[in-house]
C-alpha positions as a printed Julia matrix, in Angstrom:
382×3 Matrix{Float64}:
  73.28    3.56  161.51
  70.51    1.14  160.57
  68.16    2.49  157.9
  65.08    0.68  156.55
  63.05    1.07  153.43
  59.42    0.95  154.57
  56.03    1.12  152.86
  57.62    1.87  149.49
  58.62    5.33  150.69
  61.97    6.84  149.74
  64.28    7.45  152.66
  67.29    9.65  152.14
  70.47   10.22  154.11
  69.35   12.49  156.95
  72.76   13.96  157.75
  73.99   17.22  156.26
  77.55   17.52  155.02
  80.08   18.39  157.74
  80.75   22.07  158.33
  84.17   23.54  157.54
  84.79   24.29  161.22
  83.36   22.3   164.08
  83.82   20.22  167.23
  82.27   16.78  167.87
  81.65   14.81  171.05
  82.62   11.23  170.17
  80.81    9.56  173.1
  78.27    7.86  170.74
  81.03    6.0   168.91
  84.15    6.0   171.11
  84.84    4.91  174.73
  87.81    5.15  177.08
  89.83    2.78  179.23
  92.2     3.85  181.99
  95.49    1.96  182.55
  97.5     3.02  185.62
 100.31    1.43  187.57
 104.01    0.78  187.91
 104.06   -1.69  185.0
 101.64    0.18  182.69
 104.28    1.28  180.18
 105.96   -2.1   179.98
 102.61   -3.84  179.71
 101.39   -1.73  176.76
 104.74   -1.93  175.11
 104.35   -5.66  174.67
 100.91   -5.6   173.05
 100.72   -2.54  170.85
 102.34   -1.43  167.53
 103.7     1.89  168.83
 106.76    2.44  171.03
 105.01    3.43  174.26
 108.05    4.89  176.18
 108.61    7.32  173.29
 105.04    8.64  173.14
 104.83   12.46  173.53
 103.25   13.48  176.89
  99.48   14.06  176.74
  99.47   13.83  172.9
  97.26   11.27  171.15
  99.13    8.42  169.46
  97.56    6.06  166.93
  98.21    2.36  167.52
  96.78   -1.1   167.07
  96.37   -4.15  169.21
  97.04   -7.3   167.19
  96.37  -11.0   167.7
  99.14  -13.58  167.54
  98.59  -13.93  163.81
  99.36  -10.26  163.21
  95.79   -9.2   162.45
  94.23   -6.01  163.87
  91.91   -6.54  166.81
  91.41   -2.91  167.85
  92.44    0.49  166.45
  93.05    2.92  169.3
  94.43    6.24  170.37
  96.59    6.21  173.5
  96.93    9.37  175.65
  99.69    9.55  178.36
  98.02   11.52  181.1
 100.47   11.87  184.02
 101.24   15.54  183.25
  97.61   16.62  183.41
  96.55   18.37  186.62
  92.91   17.61  185.82
  93.74   13.9   185.56
  95.39   14.01  188.96
  92.31   15.65  190.4
  90.08   12.98  188.89
  91.86   10.07  190.56
  89.56    8.33  193.03
  90.64    8.56  196.66
  90.61    4.72  196.83
  93.18    4.35  194.02
  96.12    2.16  195.04
  98.39    3.66  192.41
 100.16    7.02  192.94
  99.92    9.92  190.49
 103.61    9.42  189.72
 103.12    5.92  188.35
 102.63    5.68  184.54
  99.06    6.24  183.38
  97.31    6.1   180.01
  93.83    6.62  178.67
  92.98    4.41  175.65
  90.3     5.51  173.19
  88.61    2.66  171.38
  85.47    1.84  169.36
  82.57    2.03  171.87
  81.22   -1.31  170.7
  84.57   -2.95  171.46
  85.25   -1.47  174.93
  84.41   -4.7   176.83
  86.35   -6.81  174.34
  89.45   -4.6   174.65
  89.25   -4.77  178.44
  89.02   -8.58  178.27
  91.99   -8.61  175.9
  94.09   -6.46  178.26
  93.23   -8.6   181.3
  94.21  -11.73  179.39
  97.77  -10.4   179.05
  97.95   -8.69  182.44
  99.07  -11.73  184.47
 101.03  -10.3   187.46
 101.65   -6.81  186.09
 101.28   -4.11  188.69
  98.51   -1.97  187.23
  94.8    -1.31  187.26
  92.41   -1.39  184.31
  89.01    0.36  184.42
  86.66    2.35  182.21
  87.29    6.11  182.25
  83.71    7.4   182.35
  84.88   10.65  183.98
  86.43   11.68  180.63
  84.92   12.46  177.23
  86.65   12.16  173.83
  86.37   15.14  171.47
  87.59   16.13  167.99
  87.84   19.52  166.32
  88.67   20.62  162.76
  89.0    23.72  160.65
  90.85   26.8   161.86
  90.39   25.79  165.49
  93.42   25.55  167.72
  93.47   23.06  170.57
  91.02   24.38  173.21
  92.78   26.12  176.1
  91.03   23.76  178.61
  92.18   20.6   176.82
  95.19   19.42  178.89
  95.15   16.01  177.24
  95.23   15.98  173.42
  96.78   17.4   170.29
  96.79   17.15  166.52
  95.41   13.94  165.06
  98.58   11.89  164.48
  97.34   10.15  161.32
  97.24   12.91  158.69
  98.4    16.51  158.97
  95.56   19.0   158.72
  92.77   16.62  159.64
  92.13   18.16  163.04
  92.7    17.6   166.73
  91.67   14.9   169.26
  91.44   15.66  172.94
  89.92   14.56  176.24
  87.89   16.67  178.63
  86.25   15.92  181.97
  82.7    14.63  181.46
  79.97   17.29  181.2
  82.56   19.81  179.98
  82.2    21.52  176.6
  85.38   22.75  174.83
  86.11   26.42  175.36
  85.92   27.36  171.69
  83.46   29.31  169.59
  82.48   26.63  167.06
  79.46   24.67  165.91
  78.99   21.22  167.41
  78.65   18.7   164.62
  77.15   15.24  165.1
  79.2    12.02  165.23
  77.75   11.08  161.83
  79.0    14.38  160.34
  82.43   13.6   161.72
  82.18   10.16  160.14
  81.37   11.68  156.79
  84.42   13.93  157.09
  86.58   10.9   157.99
  85.44    8.98  154.96
  86.13   11.94  152.67
  89.66   12.06  154.07
  90.04    8.29  153.78
  90.53    7.56  157.5
  88.85    4.36  158.71
  88.03    4.06  162.37
  86.48    1.39  164.58
  85.72   -2.24  164.02
  82.72   -1.4   161.89
  85.25   -0.42  159.2
  88.42   -2.24  160.38
  87.02   -5.7   160.99
  88.55   -7.3   164.06
  90.98  -10.16  163.49
  90.4   -10.01  159.73
  93.11   -7.67  158.3
  96.78   -6.97  158.66
  97.91   -3.48  159.74
  98.99   -2.57  156.22
  95.57   -3.47  154.77
  94.0    -1.04  157.22
  96.63    1.62  156.45
  98.3     1.64  159.91
 101.7     1.56  158.15
 101.0     4.86  156.38
  99.02    6.55  159.18
 101.79    6.61  161.84
 100.23    3.56  163.52
 103.31    1.29  163.5
 106.77    1.99  164.91
 109.14   -0.1   162.74
 112.1     0.4   165.15
 110.18   -1.17  168.06
 111.13   -4.48  169.59
 108.97   -7.55  170.27
 105.17   -7.25  170.65
 102.17   -9.52  169.96
 101.78   -9.96  166.17
 105.12   -8.32  165.33
 106.58  -11.16  163.26
 104.02  -11.11  160.47
 103.84   -7.27  160.57
 107.59   -6.92  160.04
 107.58   -9.67  157.38
 105.04   -7.74  155.35
 107.16   -4.59  155.74
 110.32   -6.29  154.45
 108.45   -7.94  151.63
 107.53   -4.45  150.52
 104.03   -4.87  149.1
 100.42   -4.69  150.34
  98.0    -5.77  147.65
  94.73   -4.78  149.4
  93.92   -1.62  151.32
  90.94    0.2   152.77
  90.07    3.08  150.52
  87.23    5.6   150.44
  84.67    4.88  147.72
  81.57    6.55  146.29
  78.39    4.77  145.14
  76.45    5.74  142.02
  73.52    4.39  140.01
  74.2     2.04  137.06
  72.77    4.49  134.53
  74.95    7.38  135.71
  78.49    8.26  134.63
  81.32    7.47  137.06
  81.87   10.43  139.41
  85.11   12.36  139.08
  85.44   13.14  142.79
  84.55   11.72  146.18
  81.55   13.74  147.27
  78.81   13.09  149.85
  75.26   13.26  148.5
  72.61   13.89  151.19
  69.89   12.99  148.68
  71.15    9.42  148.2
  68.38    6.87  148.83
  69.25    4.71  151.81
  67.88    1.57  150.18
  70.67    1.86  147.58
  73.43    1.56  150.22
  74.77   -2.03  150.27
  75.02   -4.08  153.44
  78.46   -4.58  154.93
  80.92   -7.16  153.54
  79.25   -7.47  150.12
  81.63   -8.23  147.24
  82.61   -5.66  144.6
  83.1    -7.07  141.1
  84.28   -5.66  137.77
  81.46   -4.84  135.36
  81.64   -7.46  132.63
  84.49   -9.23  134.38
  84.89  -13.02  133.84
  86.91  -13.75  136.93
  85.03  -15.06  139.96
  87.5   -13.47  142.4
  86.0   -10.16  143.62
  87.92   -6.98  143.11
  87.02   -5.72  146.6
  84.53   -5.71  149.44
  82.21   -2.96  150.63
  82.87   -2.22  154.32
  80.04    0.23  155.03
  79.69    3.95  155.26
  77.16    6.8   155.26
  74.79    7.31  152.33
  76.66    7.19  149.03
  80.2     7.15  150.51
  82.06    4.6   152.58
  85.11    2.31  152.72
  85.99   -0.57  150.48
  88.73   -3.1   150.86
  90.24   -2.88  147.38
  92.67   -4.95  145.36
  94.82   -2.04  144.46
  95.91   -3.03  140.98
  92.38   -4.02  139.95
  90.43   -1.11  141.36
  92.91    1.81  141.3
  95.7     3.21  139.14
  98.29    2.02  141.68
 100.95   -0.31  140.28
 102.79   -2.62  142.67
 106.25   -2.68  141.2
 107.54   -5.53  143.32
 104.62   -7.73  142.21
 105.52   -7.07  138.6
 109.12   -8.0   139.23
 108.11  -11.26  140.88
 105.47  -12.04  138.29
 102.74  -12.15  140.97
 100.33   -9.99  139.02
 100.26  -12.24  135.98
  96.74  -13.35  134.96
  95.03  -10.53  136.8
  93.08   -7.83  135.0
  94.84   -4.55  135.8
  92.91   -1.3   136.18
  92.42    0.76  133.05
  90.73    4.06  132.44
  87.02    3.43  131.97
  86.84    0.34  134.16
  83.77    0.24  136.4
  82.8    -1.92  139.36
  79.42   -2.97  140.71
  77.96   -4.22  143.95
  74.98   -6.59  143.52
  72.98   -7.86  146.46
  69.49   -9.09  147.31
  67.78   -7.55  150.35
  65.62   -9.64  152.7
  62.59   -8.26  150.92
  62.33   -7.09  147.34
  64.23   -7.57  144.14
  68.02   -7.68  143.54
  69.72   -4.3   143.73
  72.83   -3.23  141.85
  74.87   -0.07  142.32
  78.28    0.87  141.05
  81.26    1.9   143.18
  84.41    3.84  142.46
  87.38    3.82  144.85
  89.64    6.91  145.35
  93.24    7.04  146.46
  93.39    9.95  149.01
  95.78   12.78  148.17
  97.78   12.17  151.36
  98.28    8.56  150.34
  99.31    9.15  146.72
 102.68   10.65  147.73
 103.65    7.73  149.96
 105.99    5.15  148.46
 104.75    2.5   150.89
 101.35    2.4   149.17
 102.79    1.09  145.93
 105.45   -0.96  147.59
 109.07   -0.42  146.67
 109.1     1.6   143.46
 105.29    1.69  143.24
 103.56    4.5   141.41
 100.08    5.88  140.86
  99.15    6.3   137.25
  96.71    8.99  136.19
  94.45    9.12  133.14
  97.06   11.17  131.38
  99.47    8.3   131.64
  97.24    5.96  129.62
């Protein structure tokens, strides 16, 4: 969302905090592609990070499309749809493919729909399949004590983190058959940030990060048993090396004269002019090193995502780096360390805010985050 500071007025985040129980229509931010044909499974198997033949029927699976250098181009959810009667009914009469041939609906960042379609057609060659937009379907999410709607034939629990909610597809113009408030796409985004779940190329920059840096390795987005696919070599090499030094983490902004917050909390009263532009560097307060500690990747109001050097901005210790001596010369995180984001807007004086990154609870328990033998130190450990 683009916000402007006009006529010296104070503009605040206009979105209330997400409700405890709700549904959200994702059409403003997510779009759908339909892949259907005899070679659809084999085709997707060669260009995604998940093992397509093993995907559960109709359930959403989190996966990435990579470039040849192993960097993420698109983060997606793939839904196998052959078992859905509503999908069969929605097939156009002119379709060359039969309902028995493999079919998938791919959910992707709405701004990247055309780019993903171009990417798929580049690899299609002579594969027997069709690729088209799926405008007859709508992506939805739900959370709280809401079970999967009875009319949602395609969908299931969000595969990234247990308890986050459900993702499902419904025919267009259909509202889920549940008694729940309908929250906005921005409210869903706020909830995602608070859970530490990046989504879309506004947060996972295309062709700029490896799957581990965007947390695909710890969000069920990579199948390590899978055979060859585009970008696999560097992905597997990182896995065997056992360490990821930078990751996308949720972060909270606060004013320089305020104490560092103790928790990640959305503040609707945050002035929009104090939210940094995307891709601005994060530096240690009083630090002498020119290398930034992280980069602000955007968000809503006072919360968002930052690509963080883990050992500099968080209590995480990368054990393998210590064994290899790779962390020597770097200032490791200590209790009381603070980080700032300075930038100069197109009009007006330089602005500085501080930022604090948080390691989500679901991530703290995962050994992959700290590499082999990694650990997360708390303030009590200092």
